[in-house]
Backbone as CSV, one residue per row, in Angstrom:
resi,resn,N_x,N_y,N_z,CA_x,CA_y,CA_z,C_x,C_y,C_z
1,MET,9.084,7.445,-7.095,8.704,6.329,-6.262,8.665,6.808,-4.815
2,THR,7.581,6.494,-4.140,7.402,6.836,-2.744,7.220,5.539,-1.975
3,GLN,7.791,5.471,-0.781,7.677,4.246,0.005,7.506,4.569,1.481
4,SER,6.811,3.687,2.192,6.659,3.845,3.633,6.380,2.486,4.264
5,ARG,6.632,2.416,5.567,6.424,1.164,6.300,5.821,1.484,7.657
6,TYR,4.877,0.638,8.080,4.183,0.825,9.343,4.115,-0.492,10.105
7,VAL,4.125,-0.398,11.418,3.875,-1.534,12.292,2.465,-1.338,12.823
8,VAL,1.654,-2.397,12.743,0.258,-2.315,13.179,-0.051,-3.425,14.174
9,LYS,-1.162,-3.260,14.917,-1.531,-4.229,15.936,-2.703,-5.109,15.516
10,SER,-2.820,-5.380,14.239,-3.863,-6.273,13.733,-3.205,-7.396,12.942
11,SER,-3.959,-8.438,12.667,-3.427,-9.563,11.906,-3.223,-9.157,10.444
12,VAL,-2.539,-9.983,9.695,-2.311,-9.712,8.276,-3.649,-9.627,7.536
13,ALA,-4.533,-10.597,7.766,-5.828,-10.613,7.068,-6.679,-9.395,7.437
14,GLU,-6.727,-9.040,8.727,-7.499,-7.867,9.159,-6.936,-6.587,8.554
15,THR,-5.617,-6.489,8.506,-4.970,-5.307,7.934,-5.284,-5.188,6.450
16,MET,-5.236,-6.306,5.752,-5.566,-6.288,4.329,-7.015,-5.851,4.110
17,ASP,-7.929,-6.288,4.967,-9.331,-5.878,4.850,-9.487,-4.373,5.047
18,LEU,-8.776,-3.801,6.032,-8.814,-2.345,6.242,-8.329,-1.605,5.004
19,ILE,-7.231,-2.093,4.431,-6.660,-1.446,3.242,-7.629,-1.534,2.071
20,LYS,-8.223,-2.702,1.863,-9.153,-2.876,0.743,-10.359,-1.946,0.876
21,LEU,-10.862,-1.756,2.089,-11.975,-0.831,2.291,-11.584,0.599,1.925
22,SER,-10.337,0.982,2.250,-9.884,2.348,1.966,-9.621,2.582,0.488
23,GLN,-9.445,1.534,-0.268,-9.098,1.656,-1.690,-10.225,1.202,-2.613
24,SER,-11.454,1.251,-2.140,-12.579,0.719,-2.913,-12.792,1.434,-4.248
25,THR,-12.282,2.656,-4.395,-12.444,3.379,-5.664,-11.310,3.108,-6.643
26,ASN,-10.289,2.391,-6.218,-9.160,2.066,-7.095,-9.258,0.618,-7.553
27,ASP,-8.650,0.327,-8.683,-8.708,-1.021,-9.249,-7.727,-1.950,-8.535
28,LEU,-8.264,-2.993,-7.908,-7.434,-4.030,-7.295,-6.994,-4.973,-8.405
29,CYS,-5.695,-4.974,-8.702,-5.160,-5.773,-9.799,-4.696,-7.154,-9.337
30,PHE,-4.240,-7.228,-8.085,-3.700,-8.487,-7.582,-3.906,-8.555,-6.085
31,GLU,-4.288,-9.733,-5.601,-4.441,-9.965,-4.167,-3.991,-11.388,-3.858
32,GLU,-3.196,-11.514,-2.806,-2.733,-12.844,-2.407,-2.488,-12.848,-0.902
33,LEU,-2.900,-13.913,-0.251,-2.624,-14.126,1.166,-2.065,-15.533,1.295
34,ARG,-0.837,-15.637,1.821,-0.168,-16.937,1.927,0.249,-17.198,3.360
35,GLN,0.347,-18.476,3.697,0.770,-18.877,5.032,2.040,-19.708,4.912
36,PHE,3.012,-19.395,5.791,4.282,-20.113,5.852,4.447,-20.587,7.290
37,GLY,3.964,-21.779,7.602,3.970,-22.234,8.987,3.062,-21.333,9.795
38,GLU,3.608,-20.696,10.831,2.801,-19.801,11.669,2.776,-18.362,11.157
39,PHE,3.494,-18.077,10.099,3.595,-16.711,9.579,2.724,-16.529,8.342
40,HIS,2.346,-15.272,8.094,1.488,-14.938,6.960,2.106,-13.786,6.169
41,GLN,1.802,-13.787,4.876,2.201,-12.680,4.016,1.078,-12.404,3.039
42,GLY,0.726,-11.136,2.917,-0.289,-10.735,1.963,0.259,-9.685,1.029
43,MET,-0.297,-9.645,-0.165,0.113,-8.645,-1.138,-1.113,-8.110,-1.844
44,LEU,-1.149,-6.792,-1.992,-2.203,-6.109,-2.734,-1.551,-5.180,-3.749
45,THR,-2.087,-5.141,-4.953,-1.591,-4.231,-5.978,-2.782,-3.480,-6.566
46,TYR,-2.660,-2.149,-6.585,-3.721,-1.285,-7.099,-3.203,-0.455,-8.256
47,ASP,-4.115,-0.165,-9.186,-3.840,0.750,-10.285,-4.809,1.910,-10.148
48,GLN,-4.276,3.125,-10.210,-5.116,4.308,-10.080,-4.893,5.189,-11.295
49,THR,-5.952,5.452,-12.022,-5.890,6.371,-13.147,-6.536,7.673,-12.706
50,SER,-5.834,8.762,-12.948,-6.354,10.066,-12.515,-7.228,10.680,-13.594
51,LEU,-7.638,11.917,-13.368,-8.448,12.630,-14.346,-7.645,12.989,-15.586
52,ARG,-6.333,13.079,-15.452,-5.490,13.330,-16.627,-5.314,12.005,-17.369
53,PRO,-5.606,11.942,-18.651,-5.598,10.675,-19.389,-4.261,9.941,-19.367
54,SER,-3.151,10.662,-19.309,-1.856,9.982,-19.378,-1.218,9.812,-18.003
55,ASN,-1.948,10.113,-16.935,-1.388,10.058,-15.587,-1.985,8.874,-14.830
56,HIS,-1.138,8.033,-14.308,-1.609,6.930,-13.477,-0.531,6.583,-12.465
57,SER,-0.938,5.852,-11.441,0.028,5.384,-10.451,-0.360,3.979,-10.035
58,ALA,0.613,3.260,-9.536,0.385,1.911,-9.029,0.831,1.873,-7.572
59,LEU,0.100,1.134,-6.766,0.405,0.984,-5.349,0.618,-0.494,-5.067
60,PHE,1.778,-0.819,-4.517,2.115,-2.185,-4.125,2.179,-2.225,-2.607
61,ILE,1.472,-3.153,-2.003,1.427,-3.258,-0.551,1.754,-4.687,-0.148
62,VAL,2.713,-4.831,0.758,3.052,-6.137,1.331,2.765,-6.057,2.824
63,VAL,2.008,-7.013,3.325,1.677,-7.102,4.745,2.182,-8.457,5.231
64,HIS,3.005,-8.450,6.280,3.515,-9.728,6.789,3.685,-9.694,8.301
65,ASP,3.795,-10.870,8.883,4.031,-10.993,10.326,5.215,-11.929,10.601
66,PHE,6.256,-11.837,9.805,7.396,-12.747,9.912,8.189,-12.598,11.206
67,ASN,8.111,-11.472,11.852,8.838,-11.255,13.117,7.869,-11.193,14.300
68,HIS,6.710,-11.852,14.166,5.656,-11.840,15.180,5.106,-10.440,15.405
69,VAL,5.313,-9.568,14.426,4.775,-8.212,14.417,4.269,-7.976,12.995
70,THR,3.075,-7.421,12.862,2.537,-7.175,11.521,3.103,-5.870,10.982
71,GLU,3.727,-5.950,9.815,4.296,-4.789,9.129,3.598,-4.598,7.792
72,VAL,3.417,-3.343,7.433,2.826,-2.967,6.151,3.854,-2.129,5.406
73,THR,4.238,-2.562,4.216,5.165,-1.811,3.382,4.425,-1.398,2.116
74,MET,4.472,-0.100,1.808,3.807,0.431,0.619,4.831,1.076,-0.294
75,ILE,4.678,0.815,-1.577,5.530,1.428,-2.588,4.626,1.883,-3.722
76,THR,4.762,3.144,-4.116,4.007,3.645,-5.258,4.954,3.965,-6.390
77,THR,4.439,3.866,-7.578,5.203,4.226,-8.757,4.226,4.756,-9.791
78,GLY,4.710,5.523,-10.707,3.848,6.044,-11.764,4.194,7.470,-12.082
79,GLY,3.403,8.063,-12.914,3.632,9.434,-13.332,2.812,9.722,-14.555
80,SER,3.254,10.713,-15.304,2.495,11.074,-16.495,3.411,11.148,-17.696
81,GLY,2.842,10.795,-18.815,3.549,10.931,-20.085,4.728,9.995,-20.226
82,THR,5.346,10.047,-21.382,6.515,9.220,-21.635,7.796,10.025,-21.588
83,LEU,7.705,11.344,-21.771,8.906,12.167,-21.745,9.246,12.653,-20.340
84,PHE,8.225,12.878,-19.534,8.424,13.420,-18.196,7.805,12.488,-17.173
85,ASN,8.452,12.339,-16.031,7.905,11.524,-14.961,7.419,12.458,-13.854
86,ILE,6.224,13.010,-14.059,5.648,13.952,-13.108,4.567,13.218,-12.323
87,ASP,4.646,13.283,-11.004,3.756,12.514,-10.158,2.386,13.162,-9.969
88,TRP,2.269,14.481,-9.989,1.029,15.211,-9.722,0.450,14.862,-8.348
89,SER,1.268,14.354,-7.426,0.881,13.998,-6.056,-0.066,12.814,-5.976
90,ALA,-0.252,12.082,-7.038,-1.148,10.917,-7.005,-0.615,9.856,-6.058
91,ALA,0.704,9.642,-6.062,1.298,8.613,-5.203,1.091,8.930,-3.740
92,LYS,1.350,10.165,-3.348,1.160,10.543,-1.939,-0.303,10.483,-1.546
93,GLY,-1.186,10.807,-2.470,-2.615,10.761,-2.179,-3.116,9.360,-1.926
94,ILE,-2.713,8.428,-2.759,-3.161,7.046,-2.607,-2.581,6.433,-1.328
95,MET,-1.337,6.778,-0.987,-0.733,6.267,0.250,-1.378,6.910,1.480
96,GLY,-1.771,8.160,1.361,-2.426,8.837,2.479,-3.739,8.175,2.854
97,GLY,-4.466,7.689,1.862,-5.715,6.978,2.130,-5.490,5.696,2.903
98,VAL,-4.418,4.995,2.573,-4.093,3.761,3.290,-3.657,4.078,4.716
99,LYS,-2.808,5.088,4.872,-2.347,5.452,6.217,-3.522,5.856,7.100
100,SER,-4.466,6.597,6.563,-5.654,6.983,7.326,-6.452,5.755,7.758
101,ALA,-6.577,4.780,6.873,-7.310,3.557,7.198,-6.616,2.752,8.297
102,LEU,-5.284,2.866,8.368,-4.523,2.110,9.361,-4.458,2.793,10.728
103,LYS,-4.895,4.042,10.828,-4.784,4.788,12.094,-5.332,4.043,13.308
104,PRO,-6.481,3.371,13.224,-6.994,2.685,14.419,-6.085,1.555,14.927
105,VAL,-5.240,1.013,14.065,-4.374,-0.107,14.463,-2.888,0.246,14.398
106,LEU,-2.577,1.496,14.057,-1.189,1.918,13.862,-0.424,1.962,15.179
107,ILE,0.749,1.328,15.194,1.645,1.390,16.343,2.737,2.422,16.078
108,LYS,3.415,2.310,14.916,4.449,3.283,14.583,4.794,3.215,13.106
109,GLU,5.409,4.298,12.636,5.969,4.337,11.284,7.436,3.996,11.383
110,VAL,7.924,3.181,10.471,9.322,2.739,10.465,10.080,3.512,9.415
111,LYS,11.200,4.091,9.779,12.057,4.821,8.829,12.626,3.842,7.818
112,MET,12.486,4.175,6.537,13.027,3.331,5.475,14.270,3.982,4.894
113,ARG,15.157,3.166,4.415,16.377,3.686,3.793,16.036,4.358,2.475
114,ASP,16.754,5.416,2.165,16.556,6.108,0.888,17.312,5.416,-0.215
């Protein structure tokens, strides 16, 4: 499992649009944008199947502005086979595409607890 968090200078909806454009080759399994008073929360879930038949990864993204700052949290999970949990770098690759898409609006990366 790989995880990262970023602070961006765009709205939740705009940030979600940037992410969706960067992930157009992956299957969007779930999308939701909700409003709680003046705050917003969005969630995107992607499934990525690699060239190896038994290797896949999932990307979960939560975008919110609960502290009057838009934060993006990404978590990947997956691997190959049932006996071994080998990532083959698919998780880092899918997250790298999102981080690249966020560069124009990126303020900083937030250290997450291990």
